[in-house]
N, C-alpha and C positions, 0 to 999 in steps of 0.2 A: 500168719500174718506177715505181709511184706511192707516195709516202710522205704519210701523213696524221697530224699530231700534234694530239691533243686536250688542251687546255690551259686556263688560267685566267689571270687578270691578274697575280695575285700569288703565281706558283708558282716558287721558285728552281730546282727540279730540271727544270722545263719549259725555263727559260732556258738551264740548262747542257746540256740535250739539244739544243735549237736551236743553240746556239753550237757544239757538236760536229759536228752535221749540215753547218753552214755551214763549219767548218774542213775537213771532208772533202769539201766540194765538192757536197753533195746538194741538190736542190731538194725542197721539201716544201710541203704545204699546212697551215695551221693552223686549227684550229676552236676557238673558245672556248666551253666548256661552261657557263661562268657567264653567257653572253649570250642563250642559247636553249634552250629545253626540247627542241626538236627535235633539236639537236645532242646534248644530254645523253642523249636517248633513243637515237640513232644509236650513240653510243659504248658505251651500256650493251648494244646489240644486237651490236655487233662485238666487245666484250670479254667477253661471257658473263655480264654483269651487274656487272663491275667499275666502280666509279664514282670512283676515284681518278685523279688526273693526275701526270705525264703518262702518257697512253696513246698508243702509236703504232701504227698499222696500216700494214703494208708489203704491197703488192699487187703481184705479180710480172707479167711479161708474159703468162704463160699463165693468169692470171685468180685463182691461189691467192693467199690472203691469210693472214698471220699477224700476231698482235699482240705487242706488247711492253709490259708493265707496268712502269712507273717508268723510271728512266734505267739500264737493264742494258745496260751497254756491250758485254759478252761476246756476248749475244743480238743486239743490233743489229749488230755487226760480222760475225756469223755470216750474218745474213740480208741484209746488204749486201755481203757478199763483201769486207770488209776484214781484212786480216791484221794 
């Protein structure tokens, strides 16, 4: 499983999301949309045009990917297999 968190430098919800993933022991990659137009465009493509942060893309081993808008703990738990 690959987890990518799209974030900005001053996003408290992004910080809460990353702290939650750290607490649960998940590794993830962060991509700062405020540093690169390419990353912002990548996030927009993966999110169906959503431009707010945090946006998390979770890619399963079979290649299927799902996005989570905001810090939606219930959806994250479901996709990550956390009860």
